[in-house]
Residue frames as a rotation matrix with the C-alpha (Angstrom) as fourth column:
MET 1
0.145 0.499 -0.854 -17.80
-0.803 -0.445 -0.397 -10.27
-0.578 0.743 0.336 -4.76
ASP 2
0.254 0.073 0.964 -18.56
0.267 0.953 -0.143 -13.10
-0.929 0.294 0.223 -7.21
ILE 3
-0.048 -0.372 -0.927 -16.53
-0.797 -0.545 0.260 -12.77
-0.602 0.751 -0.271 -10.26
ASN 4
0.171 0.107 0.979 -17.34
0.372 0.914 -0.165 -14.94
-0.912 0.392 0.117 -13.26
LYS 5
-0.543 -0.494 0.679 -16.84
0.769 0.032 0.638 -14.88
-0.337 0.869 0.363 -17.03
ASN 6
-0.041 0.711 0.702 -19.86
0.860 -0.333 0.387 -12.56
0.509 0.619 -0.598 -17.51
THR 7
0.132 0.053 -0.990 -18.90
0.819 -0.568 0.079 -9.90
-0.558 -0.821 -0.118 -15.03
ASN 8
0.137 0.039 0.990 -19.60
0.771 -0.631 -0.082 -6.54
0.622 0.775 -0.117 -16.50
TYR 9
-0.425 -0.422 -0.801 -17.82
0.866 -0.447 -0.224 -3.78
-0.264 -0.788 0.556 -14.59
CYS 10
-0.921 0.144 0.363 -19.82
0.004 -0.926 0.378 -1.17
0.390 0.350 0.852 -16.45
ASP 11
0.165 0.944 -0.286 -22.89
0.491 0.173 0.854 -2.31
0.855 -0.281 -0.435 -14.40
GLU 12
0.044 -0.111 0.993 -23.24
-0.492 -0.867 -0.076 0.22
0.870 -0.485 -0.093 -11.61
LYS 13
0.871 0.318 0.374 -23.90
-0.483 0.412 0.773 -2.38
0.092 -0.854 0.512 -8.90
ILE 14
0.757 -0.646 -0.095 -20.87
0.627 0.760 -0.172 -4.53
0.184 0.071 0.980 -9.86
PHE 15
0.010 -0.785 0.620 -18.64
0.358 -0.576 -0.735 -1.47
0.934 0.229 0.275 -10.11
SER 16
0.372 0.205 0.905 -19.92
-0.670 -0.616 0.415 -0.16
0.643 -0.760 -0.091 -6.77
ASP 17
0.994 0.000 0.107 -19.31
-0.073 0.731 0.678 -3.47
-0.079 -0.682 0.727 -5.04
PHE 18
0.466 -0.872 0.150 -15.81
0.779 0.324 -0.537 -3.58
0.420 0.366 0.830 -6.67
PHE 19
0.058 -0.351 0.935 -15.17
-0.129 -0.931 -0.342 -0.01
0.990 -0.101 -0.099 -5.42
ILE 20
0.702 0.259 0.663 -16.23
-0.668 -0.083 0.739 -0.89
0.246 -0.962 0.114 -1.86
ASN 21
0.959 -0.273 0.069 -14.15
0.216 0.869 0.445 -4.02
-0.182 -0.412 0.893 -1.72
GLN 22
0.352 -0.886 0.302 -10.93
0.903 0.237 -0.357 -2.50
0.245 0.398 0.884 -3.33
SER 23
0.614 -0.141 0.777 -10.75
0.045 -0.976 -0.213 1.34
0.788 0.166 -0.593 -2.36
LYS 24
0.877 -0.351 0.327 -9.30
-0.446 -0.347 0.825 1.05
-0.176 -0.869 -0.462 1.07
LEU 25
0.559 -0.695 0.453 -6.59
0.470 0.715 0.517 -1.52
-0.683 -0.076 0.726 0.00
LEU 26
0.362 -0.380 0.851 -5.77
0.848 -0.244 -0.470 0.53
0.386 0.892 0.234 -3.01
ASN 27
0.812 0.005 0.583 -5.57
-0.172 -0.953 0.248 3.66
0.558 -0.301 -0.774 -0.92
ASN 28
0.811 -0.519 0.268 -3.11
-0.174 0.224 0.959 1.84
-0.558 -0.825 0.091 1.42
TYR 29
0.423 -0.626 0.655 -1.02
0.860 0.504 -0.073 0.70
-0.285 0.595 0.752 -1.48
ILE 30
0.441 -0.208 0.873 -0.69
0.504 -0.748 -0.433 4.22
0.743 0.631 -0.225 -2.87
PHE 31
0.900 -0.049 0.434 -0.16
-0.361 -0.644 0.675 5.64
0.246 -0.764 -0.597 0.58
TYR 32
0.690 -0.698 0.191 2.76
0.353 0.555 0.753 3.17
-0.631 -0.453 0.630 1.07
LYS 33
0.215 -0.686 0.695 4.35
0.975 0.108 -0.195 4.43
0.059 0.719 0.692 -2.04
CYS 34
0.028 -0.190 0.981 3.97
0.434 -0.882 -0.183 8.13
0.901 0.431 0.058 -1.50
GLY 35
-0.588 -0.294 -0.753 3.46
0.796 -0.043 -0.604 8.70
0.145 -0.955 0.260 2.23
ASN 36
-0.960 0.277 -0.048 0.87
-0.268 -0.954 -0.136 11.34
-0.084 -0.118 0.990 1.60
SER 37
-0.583 0.766 0.270 -2.79
0.480 0.593 -0.647 10.49
-0.656 -0.247 -0.713 2.54
ASN 38
0.148 0.702 -0.697 -4.25
-0.216 -0.664 -0.715 13.26
-0.965 0.257 0.053 0.57
LEU 39
-0.366 -0.416 -0.833 -2.35
-0.907 -0.039 0.419 12.44
-0.207 0.909 -0.363 -2.58
ALA 40
-0.984 -0.012 0.179 -3.18
0.004 0.996 0.088 8.76
-0.179 0.087 -0.980 -2.08
SER 41
-0.178 0.983 0.044 -6.99
0.375 0.109 -0.921 9.58
-0.910 -0.148 -0.388 -1.90
ASP 42
0.230 0.271 -0.935 -6.74
-0.633 -0.688 -0.356 11.70
-0.739 0.673 0.014 -5.00
ILE 43
-0.617 -0.565 -0.548 -4.98
-0.783 0.368 0.501 8.99
-0.081 0.739 -0.669 -6.96
VAL 44
-0.848 0.417 0.328 -7.47
0.303 0.888 -0.346 6.41
-0.435 -0.194 -0.879 -5.88
GLN 45
0.164 0.896 -0.412 -10.35
0.004 -0.419 -0.908 8.65
-0.986 0.147 -0.073 -6.95
ASP 46
0.025 -0.211 -0.977 -8.65
-0.907 -0.415 0.066 9.20
-0.420 0.885 -0.202 -10.37
THR 47
-0.892 -0.451 0.019 -7.94
-0.418 0.841 0.342 5.52
-0.171 0.297 -0.939 -10.68
PHE 48
-0.493 0.799 0.345 -11.59
0.533 0.591 -0.606 4.48
-0.688 -0.115 -0.717 -10.27
LEU 49
0.300 0.530 -0.793 -12.61
-0.401 -0.684 -0.609 7.26
-0.865 0.501 0.007 -12.63
LYS 50
-0.302 -0.550 -0.779 -10.26
-0.946 0.069 0.318 5.87
-0.121 0.833 -0.541 -15.25
PHE 51
-0.938 0.016 0.347 -11.35
0.000 0.999 -0.044 2.33
-0.347 -0.041 -0.937 -14.48
TRP 52
-0.012 1.000 -0.018 -15.00
0.210 -0.015 -0.978 3.37
-0.978 -0.015 -0.210 -14.96
SER 53
0.352 0.125 -0.927 -14.27
-0.692 -0.633 -0.348 5.14
-0.630 0.764 -0.137 -18.22
ASN 54
-0.426 -0.600 -0.678 -12.47
-0.882 0.443 0.161 1.95
0.204 0.666 -0.717 -19.39
CYS 55
-0.183 0.360 0.915 -14.85
-0.694 0.612 -0.380 -0.58
-0.697 -0.704 0.138 -17.89
LYS 56
0.831 0.499 -0.245 -15.65
-0.512 0.516 -0.687 -2.24
-0.216 0.696 0.684 -21.29
LYS 57
0.315 -0.806 -0.501 -11.94
-0.630 0.217 -0.746 -3.10
0.710 0.551 -0.439 -21.64
VAL 58
-0.195 -0.358 0.913 -11.78
-0.963 0.245 -0.110 -4.89
-0.185 -0.901 -0.392 -18.18
ILE 59
-0.189 0.082 -0.979 -11.27
-0.371 0.917 0.148 -8.70
0.909 0.391 -0.143 -18.46
PRO 60
0.742 0.551 0.382 -13.13
-0.574 0.228 0.786 -10.53
0.347 -0.803 0.486 -15.67
GLY 61
0.840 -0.506 -0.197 -10.52
0.540 0.744 0.394 -12.04
-0.053 -0.437 0.898 -13.33
LYS 62
-0.210 -0.961 0.178 -8.01
0.942 -0.247 -0.227 -9.35
0.262 0.120 0.957 -14.22
ALA 63
0.609 0.517 0.602 -9.96
0.361 -0.856 0.371 -6.31
0.707 -0.009 -0.708 -12.88
LYS 64
0.916 -0.199 -0.348 -7.89
0.291 -0.266 0.919 -6.07
-0.276 -0.943 -0.186 -9.71
SER 65
-0.020 -0.979 0.202 -4.62
0.834 0.095 0.543 -6.20
-0.551 0.179 0.815 -11.64
PHE 66
-0.057 0.145 0.988 -5.95
0.811 -0.570 0.131 -3.64
0.582 0.809 -0.085 -14.09
LEU 67
0.886 0.452 0.101 -6.95
0.288 -0.709 0.644 -1.32
0.362 -0.541 -0.759 -11.19
TYR 68
0.609 -0.732 -0.306 -3.50
0.375 -0.074 0.924 -1.60
-0.699 -0.677 0.229 -9.57
THR 69
-0.238 -0.701 0.672 -1.79
0.959 -0.059 0.278 -0.92
-0.156 0.711 0.686 -12.91
ILE 70
0.293 0.350 0.890 -3.81
0.510 -0.844 0.164 2.28
0.808 0.406 -0.426 -13.43
ALA 71
0.984 0.072 -0.165 -3.08
0.179 -0.493 0.851 3.41
-0.020 -0.867 -0.498 -9.89
ASN 72
0.275 -0.961 -0.008 0.61
0.662 0.183 0.727 2.67
-0.697 -0.205 0.687 -10.19
ASN 73
-0.256 -0.364 0.895 0.85
0.921 -0.373 0.112 4.54
0.294 0.853 0.431 -13.55
LEU 74
0.613 0.486 0.623 -1.00
0.320 -0.874 0.366 7.59
0.723 -0.025 -0.691 -12.02
PHE 75
0.879 -0.377 -0.291 1.39
0.241 -0.176 0.955 7.53
-0.411 -0.910 -0.064 -9.14
LEU 76
-0.001 -0.936 0.353 4.39
0.888 0.162 0.430 7.34
-0.460 0.314 0.831 -11.38
ASN 77
0.122 0.184 0.975 3.07
0.783 -0.622 0.020 10.24
0.610 0.761 -0.220 -13.32
GLU 78
0.930 0.313 0.193 2.61
0.097 -0.716 0.692 12.23
0.354 -0.624 -0.696 -10.20
TYR 79
0.773 -0.629 0.081 6.05
-0.192 -0.111 0.975 11.46
-0.605 -0.769 -0.206 -8.78
ALA 80
0.786 -0.569 0.242 8.29
0.503 0.360 -0.786 11.15
0.360 0.740 0.569 -11.86
LYS 81
0.070 -0.985 0.160 11.95
0.477 -0.108 -0.872 11.60
0.876 0.137 0.463 -10.87
SER 82
0.023 -0.090 0.996 11.32
-0.707 -0.706 -0.048 12.50
0.707 -0.702 -0.080 -7.28
LYS 83
-0.681 -0.333 -0.652 12.28
0.143 0.813 -0.565 10.55
0.718 -0.477 -0.506 -4.29
VAL 84
0.232 0.906 0.355 9.58
-0.332 -0.269 0.904 9.91
0.914 -0.328 0.238 -1.77
VAL 85
-0.871 -0.491 0.019 10.01
-0.178 0.281 -0.943 9.59
0.458 -0.825 -0.332 2.03
LEU 86
-0.158 0.848 -0.505 7.31
0.445 0.518 0.730 7.73
0.881 -0.110 -0.460 3.89
THR 87
-0.872 -0.064 0.485 5.56
-0.393 -0.499 -0.772 9.55
0.292 -0.864 0.410 6.69
PHE 88
-0.533 0.706 -0.466 2.92
0.674 0.687 0.270 8.14
0.511 -0.170 -0.843 8.89
LYS 89
0.231 0.705 0.670 -0.11
-0.197 -0.641 0.742 9.79
0.953 -0.304 -0.009 10.53
ASN 90
-0.814 -0.396 0.426 0.20
-0.477 0.037 -0.878 10.28
0.332 -0.918 -0.219 14.18
SER 91
-0.401 0.624 -0.671 -1.83
0.421 0.776 0.470 7.60
0.814 -0.093 -0.574 15.83
LYS 92
0.293 0.588 0.754 -4.32
-0.505 -0.575 0.644 8.58
0.812 -0.569 0.128 18.44
THR 93
-0.757 -0.604 -0.250 -2.99
-0.052 0.436 -0.898 7.94
0.651 -0.667 -0.362 21.92
LYS 94
0.111 0.809 -0.577 -5.13
0.659 0.375 0.652 6.73
0.744 -0.453 -0.491 24.70
ASN 95
0.339 0.153 0.928 -5.94
-0.252 -0.936 0.246 9.11
0.906 -0.318 -0.278 27.53
TYR 96
0.708 -0.192 0.680 -4.50
-0.678 0.089 0.730 7.00
-0.200 -0.977 -0.067 30.29
THR 97
0.345 -0.688 -0.638 -1.49
-0.355 0.534 -0.767 4.83
0.869 0.491 -0.060 30.84
ASN 98
0.997 -0.066 0.037 0.15
-0.008 0.397 0.918 2.62
-0.075 -0.915 0.396 33.39
GLU 99
0.454 -0.885 0.104 3.57
0.813 0.364 -0.454 3.02
0.364 0.291 0.885 31.88
SER 100
0.132 -0.554 -0.822 6.33
0.653 -0.575 0.492 5.24
-0.746 -0.602 0.286 33.22
PRO 101
0.858 0.142 -0.494 7.02
-0.183 -0.814 -0.551 8.50
-0.480 0.563 -0.673 31.39
GLU 102
-0.177 -0.973 -0.150 10.48
-0.680 0.011 0.734 7.16
-0.712 0.232 -0.663 30.59
PHE 103
-0.478 0.064 0.876 8.97
0.345 0.931 0.120 4.15
-0.808 0.360 -0.467 28.88
LEU 104
0.577 0.797 0.176 6.57
0.557 -0.226 -0.799 6.27
-0.598 0.559 -0.575 26.89
LEU 105
0.521 -0.490 -0.699 9.39
-0.626 -0.776 0.077 8.57
-0.580 0.397 -0.711 25.81
GLU 106
-0.486 -0.836 0.256 11.47
-0.457 0.493 0.740 5.62
-0.745 0.243 -0.622 24.72
GLU 107
-0.109 0.610 0.785 8.48
0.617 0.660 -0.428 4.13
-0.779 0.437 -0.449 22.91
LYS 108
0.832 0.447 -0.328 7.81
0.097 -0.699 -0.708 7.28
-0.546 0.557 -0.625 21.03
GLU 109
0.157 -0.860 -0.485 11.55
-0.771 -0.414 0.484 7.65
-0.617 0.298 -0.728 20.15
PHE 110
-0.590 -0.335 0.735 11.55
0.035 0.899 0.437 4.03
-0.807 0.283 -0.519 18.85
GLY 111
0.331 0.864 0.380 8.51
0.563 0.143 -0.814 4.69
-0.757 0.484 -0.439 16.82
VAL 112
0.727 -0.181 -0.662 10.17
-0.441 -0.862 -0.250 7.67
-0.526 0.474 -0.707 15.17
LYS 113
-0.325 -0.943 -0.065 13.31
-0.712 0.199 0.673 5.60
-0.622 0.265 -0.737 14.43
LEU 114
-0.358 0.330 0.874 11.27
0.342 0.917 -0.206 2.83
-0.869 0.225 -0.441 13.09
GLN 115
0.725 0.676 -0.130 9.40
0.229 -0.415 -0.881 5.14
-0.649 0.609 -0.455 10.76
ARG 116
0.410 -0.679 -0.609 12.76
-0.790 -0.598 0.135 6.56
-0.456 0.426 -0.782 9.58
ALA 117
-0.492 -0.624 0.608 14.03
-0.359 0.781 0.511 3.04
-0.793 0.033 -0.608 9.02
ILE 118
-0.005 0.639 0.769 11.10
0.585 0.625 -0.516 2.06
-0.811 0.448 -0.377 7.01
SER 119
0.902 0.304 -0.307 11.23
-0.030 -0.665 -0.746 5.19
-0.431 0.682 -0.591 4.88
ASN 120
0.078 -0.962 -0.262 14.88
-0.777 -0.223 0.589 4.34
-0.625 0.157 -0.765 4.16
LEU 121
-0.154 0.034 0.987 13.87
0.362 0.932 0.024 1.09
-0.920 0.361 -0.156 2.51
SER 122
-0.995 -0.086 -0.050 13.77
-0.030 -0.226 0.974 1.14
-0.095 0.970 0.222 -1.31
GLU 123
-0.368 0.922 -0.119 10.23
-0.920 -0.379 -0.099 1.80
-0.136 0.073 0.988 -2.61
ALA 124
-0.034 0.317 -0.948 9.88
-0.485 0.824 0.293 -1.82
0.874 0.469 0.126 -3.87
GLN 125
-0.736 -0.361 -0.573 10.92
0.284 0.603 -0.745 -3.21
0.615 -0.711 -0.341 -0.40
ARG 126
-0.938 0.338 0.071 8.76
-0.249 -0.520 -0.817 -0.80
-0.239 -0.784 0.572 1.52
VAL 127
-0.260 0.911 -0.320 5.64
-0.945 -0.172 0.277 -1.47
0.197 0.375 0.906 -0.59
ALA 128
-0.051 0.147 -0.988 6.03
-0.233 0.960 0.155 -5.23
0.971 0.238 -0.015 -0.30
PHE 129
-0.836 -0.375 -0.400 6.84
0.327 0.244 -0.913 -5.16
0.440 -0.894 -0.081 3.36
LEU 130
-0.855 0.511 0.088 3.97
-0.416 -0.573 -0.706 -2.92
-0.310 -0.641 0.702 4.28
MET 131
-0.074 0.818 -0.571 1.47
-0.872 0.225 0.435 -4.76
0.484 0.530 0.696 2.17
ASN 132
-0.186 -0.038 -0.982 2.39
0.165 0.984 -0.069 -7.91
0.969 -0.175 -0.177 3.94
THR 133
-0.819 -0.226 -0.528 2.67
0.517 0.109 -0.849 -6.57
0.250 -0.968 0.027 7.52
ILE 134
-0.854 0.501 -0.142 -0.11
-0.362 -0.767 -0.530 -3.90
-0.375 -0.401 0.836 7.54
ASP 135
-0.088 0.894 -0.439 -2.67
-0.985 -0.012 0.172 -5.23
0.149 0.447 0.882 5.10
GLY 136
-0.076 0.046 0.996 -1.89
-0.497 0.864 -0.078 -8.93
-0.864 -0.501 -0.043 5.94
LYS 137
0.668 0.288 -0.686 -1.53
-0.741 0.164 -0.652 -9.80
-0.076 0.943 0.323 2.27
LYS 138
0.601 -0.423 0.678 -0.04
0.222 0.904 0.367 -13.17
-0.768 -0.070 0.637 1.44
TYR 139
-0.404 -0.887 -0.224 3.04
-0.076 -0.211 0.974 -13.22
-0.912 0.411 0.018 -0.94
LYS 140
-0.555 0.274 0.785 0.94
0.793 0.460 0.400 -14.54
-0.252 0.845 -0.472 -3.78
GLU 141
0.532 0.846 0.036 -1.45
0.820 -0.505 -0.269 -11.66
-0.210 0.173 -0.962 -3.56
ILE 142
0.315 -0.582 -0.750 1.41
-0.113 -0.807 0.579 -9.09
-0.942 -0.098 -0.320 -3.36
ALA 143
-0.645 -0.710 0.282 2.90
0.192 0.207 0.959 -10.68
-0.739 0.673 0.003 -6.44
GLU 144
-0.174 0.650 0.740 -0.34
0.983 0.161 0.089 -10.51
-0.061 0.743 -0.667 -8.43
ILE 145
0.726 0.451 -0.519 -0.86
0.503 -0.863 -0.047 -6.86
-0.469 -0.227 -0.853 -7.42
LEU 146
0.267 -0.781 -0.565 2.67
-0.303 -0.625 0.720 -5.81
-0.915 -0.022 -0.403 -8.25
GLY 147
0.927 0.168 -0.335 2.90
-0.363 0.178 -0.915 -7.98
-0.094 0.970 0.226 -11.31
ILE 148
-0.119 -0.984 -0.135 6.00
-0.917 0.161 -0.366 -9.86
0.382 0.080 -0.921 -10.19
SER 149
-0.049 0.017 -0.999 6.84
-0.035 0.999 0.019 -13.37
0.998 0.036 -0.049 -9.08
VAL 150
0.925 0.366 -0.106 6.30
0.050 0.158 0.986 -14.79
0.377 -0.917 0.127 -5.65
LYS 151
0.368 -0.871 -0.327 10.05
0.927 0.370 0.059 -15.22
0.070 -0.325 0.943 -5.35
ALA 152
-0.420 -0.493 0.762 10.63
0.461 -0.839 -0.289 -11.58
0.782 0.229 0.580 -6.10
VAL 153
0.517 0.583 0.626 8.18
-0.325 -0.543 0.774 -10.68
0.792 -0.604 -0.091 -3.36
GLU 154
0.842 -0.303 -0.447 10.02
0.535 0.579 0.615 -13.05
0.072 -0.757 0.650 -0.91
LYS 155
-0.054 -0.996 0.064 13.26
0.948 -0.071 -0.309 -11.48
0.313 0.044 0.949 -1.81
ARG 156
-0.230 0.065 0.971 11.99
-0.001 -0.998 0.066 -7.81
0.973 0.014 0.229 -1.31
ILE 157
0.812 0.476 0.338 10.49
-0.301 -0.155 0.941 -8.66
0.501 -0.865 0.017 2.12
HIS 158
0.630 -0.634 -0.450 13.61
0.769 0.590 0.245 -10.63
0.110 -0.500 0.859 3.13
LYS 159
-0.300 -0.837 0.457 15.86
0.756 -0.501 -0.421 -7.67
0.582 0.219 0.783 2.20
ALA 160
0.234 0.536 0.811 13.44
-0.214 -0.785 0.581 -5.23
0.948 -0.310 -0.069 3.92
LEU 161
0.959 0.265 -0.100 13.62
0.018 0.296 0.955 -7.24
0.282 -0.918 0.279 7.09
LEU 162
0.287 -0.944 -0.163 17.43
0.943 0.308 -0.125 -7.44
0.169 -0.118 0.979 6.89
ASN 163
-0.371 -0.324 0.870 17.70
0.325 -0.923 -0.206 -3.64
0.870 0.206 0.447 6.39
LEU 164
0.495 0.594 0.634 15.29
-0.347 -0.534 0.771 -2.92
0.796 -0.602 -0.058 9.18
ARG 165
0.865 -0.208 -0.456 17.08
0.480 0.604 0.636 -5.35
0.143 -0.769 0.623 11.55
SER 166
-0.107 -0.994 0.009 20.49
0.965 -0.106 -0.240 -3.80
0.240 -0.017 0.971 10.89
GLU 167
-0.323 0.078 0.943 19.13
0.025 -0.996 0.090 -0.22
0.946 0.053 0.319 11.31
ILE 168
0.691 0.693 0.208 17.24
-0.276 -0.013 0.961 -1.08
0.668 -0.721 0.183 14.51
GLU 169
0.651 -0.557 -0.516 20.26
0.741 0.616 0.269 -2.94
0.167 -0.557 0.813 15.99
SER 170
-0.335 -0.884 0.325 22.33
0.780 -0.454 -0.431 0.12
0.529 0.109 0.842 15.46
LEU 171
0.295 0.571 0.766 19.88
-0.012 -0.800 0.600 2.36
0.955 -0.186 -0.229 17.32
């Protein structure tokens, strides 16, 4: 999407393109924070409704940051004072395999332990780590979305990796 000084997010076409480009990533971001796909979808819908109702206030070039700020605030309102444990959807398994049943069992057990280890990370570490590994976002992009410095992102991901490594080695 081409963003310039004259971008008007109140224009339905521009808003629609922005929605198409950002909704999946925003949904992933909220899902990483709450671990509930239905809640994430609801928050994303509410975020875009709020974005649309405030479209005149959006500064071109800052729309993405504004969008993520709205989403984060809605999430915080939803989960004030409650700890969240991340759960992942069960991924579809293929109908055939060449691996032994023992290997498949070990793989499944490792996946459960890895999910538990990820859910034990602090929210800040988990969000930065998953945005980098799952969404493939660069540190600079994560920093812009979260409103923190690149060094803070590096520190969060480094600590997440150290925590994961220590938990996985103890398995």
